C-alpha positions as CSV (number, residue, x, y, z in Angstrom):
1,M,0.0,0.0,0.0
2,S,1.2,3.5,-0.7
3,H,1.6,5.9,2.1
4,A,-0.3,8.6,0.1
5,A,-3.2,6.2,-0.3
6,L,-3.1,5.3,3.4
7,W,-3.2,8.9,4.6
8,Q,-6.1,9.6,2.2
9,V,-8.1,6.6,3.5
10,M,-7.4,7.7,7.1
11,R,-8.4,11.3,6.5
12,I,-11.3,11.0,4.1
13,R,-12.8,7.5,4.6
14,F,-12.4,7.1,8.4
15,K,-12.0,10.8,9.4
16,I,-9.1,9.9,11.7
17,P,-7.7,13.1,13.3
18,D,-4.0,14.1,13.4
19,V,-2.9,11.9,10.4
20,D,-0.3,14.5,9.8
21,I,1.7,13.3,12.8
22,L,2.0,9.8,11.3
23,E,2.7,11.3,7.9
24,Q,5.6,13.3,9.3
25,M,7.0,10.1,11.0
26,Y,7.0,8.2,7.7
27,E,8.2,11.2,5.6
28,G,11.7,10.5,4.4
29,A,11.9,7.1,6.2
30,T,14.8,5.1,4.9
31,V,16.1,1.5,5.2
32,R,19.4,-0.1,4.6
33,L,19.7,-3.7,3.7
34,A,23.0,-4.0,5.6
35,P,22.8,-1.2,8.2
36,N,26.5,-1.5,9.3
37,D,27.8,-1.6,5.7
38,E,28.7,1.9,4.5
39,E,28.5,0.7,0.9
40,S,24.9,-0.5,1.3
41,A,22.4,1.7,-0.5
42,T,20.0,3.7,1.6
43,I,16.5,3.2,0.3
44,T,13.7,5.7,0.9
45,F,10.4,3.9,1.0
46,N,6.9,5.2,0.4
47,T,5.0,2.0,0.6
48,G,4.2,-0.5,3.4
49,V,4.5,0.1,7.1
50,A,7.5,0.2,9.4
51,L,8.5,-3.3,10.5
52,G,8.5,-3.5,14.3
53,S,6.6,-0.3,14.9
54,I,3.7,-0.7,17.4
55,A,1.5,1.3,15.0
56,S,2.2,-0.8,11.9
57,Q,-0.5,-3.5,12.5
58,Q,-3.2,-0.9,13.0
59,L,-2.2,1.1,10.0
60,F,-2.2,-2.1,7.9
61,N,-5.7,-3.0,9.3
62,I,-7.1,0.5,8.5
63,F,-6.0,0.2,4.9
64,I,-7.1,-3.4,4.4
65,N,-10.5,-2.7,5.9
66,A,-11.0,0.2,3.5
67,L,-9.9,-2.0,0.6
68,L,-12.3,-4.9,1.6
69,R,-15.2,-2.4,1.9
70,L,-14.4,-1.0,-1.5
71,L,-14.3,-4.5,-3.0
72,T,-17.7,-5.3,-1.4
73,V,-19.3,-2.1,-2.7
74,T,-17.8,-2.7,-6.2
75,G,-19.1,-6.3,-6.1
76,H,-22.6,-5.1,-5.2
77,N,-22.6,-2.3,-7.9
78,E,-21.4,-4.8,-10.5
79,D,-23.8,-7.5,-9.3
80,G,-21.0,-9.8,-8.5
81,S,-22.0,-13.4,-8.4
82,H,-19.3,-14.3,-5.9
83,R,-21.0,-12.6,-2.9
84,L,-20.8,-14.3,0.4
85,Q,-23.5,-13.7,3.0
86,I,-23.9,-13.9,6.8
87,G,-27.5,-14.2,7.9
88,K,-30.7,-14.7,6.1
89,N,-31.4,-14.1,2.4
90,Q,-31.4,-10.5,1.6
91,K,-33.3,-8.6,-1.1
92,G,-32.7,-5.1,-2.3
93,D,-29.6,-2.9,-2.6
94,N,-28.9,-2.8,1.2
95,Q,-25.6,-4.3,2.1
96,R,-26.6,-4.6,5.8
97,D,-29.9,-5.0,7.5
98,E,-31.5,-7.0,10.2
99,N,-31.4,-10.1,8.0
100,G,-27.7,-10.3,7.4
101,Y,-24.6,-8.8,5.6
102,Q,-23.4,-9.5,2.1
103,F,-19.8,-9.2,1.1
104,N,-17.5,-10.5,-1.6
105,S,-14.1,-10.9,0.1
106,I,-12.7,-12.2,3.3
107,G,-9.6,-11.0,5.0
108,F,-7.7,-13.0,7.6
109,I,-4.7,-11.3,9.1
110,E,-2.4,-10.9,6.1
111,D,-4.3,-13.2,3.8
112,I,-7.1,-12.1,1.5
């Protein structure tokens, strides 16, 4: 996932405040494949999350949840035949009501 897409999802889709703090933390973040080797290239990354950061799992989950929701809406709009459903049969355009919830993808940890 790109950092730019993640910040946009957090700001616009989920209306998470103070995204700029995380954005500043990630701005210009670099990694070296061999940290103690002066000849090793320093790589600036603008995708993914920082390995080992306490916030990384949550940032990943925010992005993946937005992606899964987008896939579900797209599936409904395109009348996707691969829909899955929890609950009773459902009629109409509603994704969720008292009878159940329809979706077209499942995400388990890092496996979609």
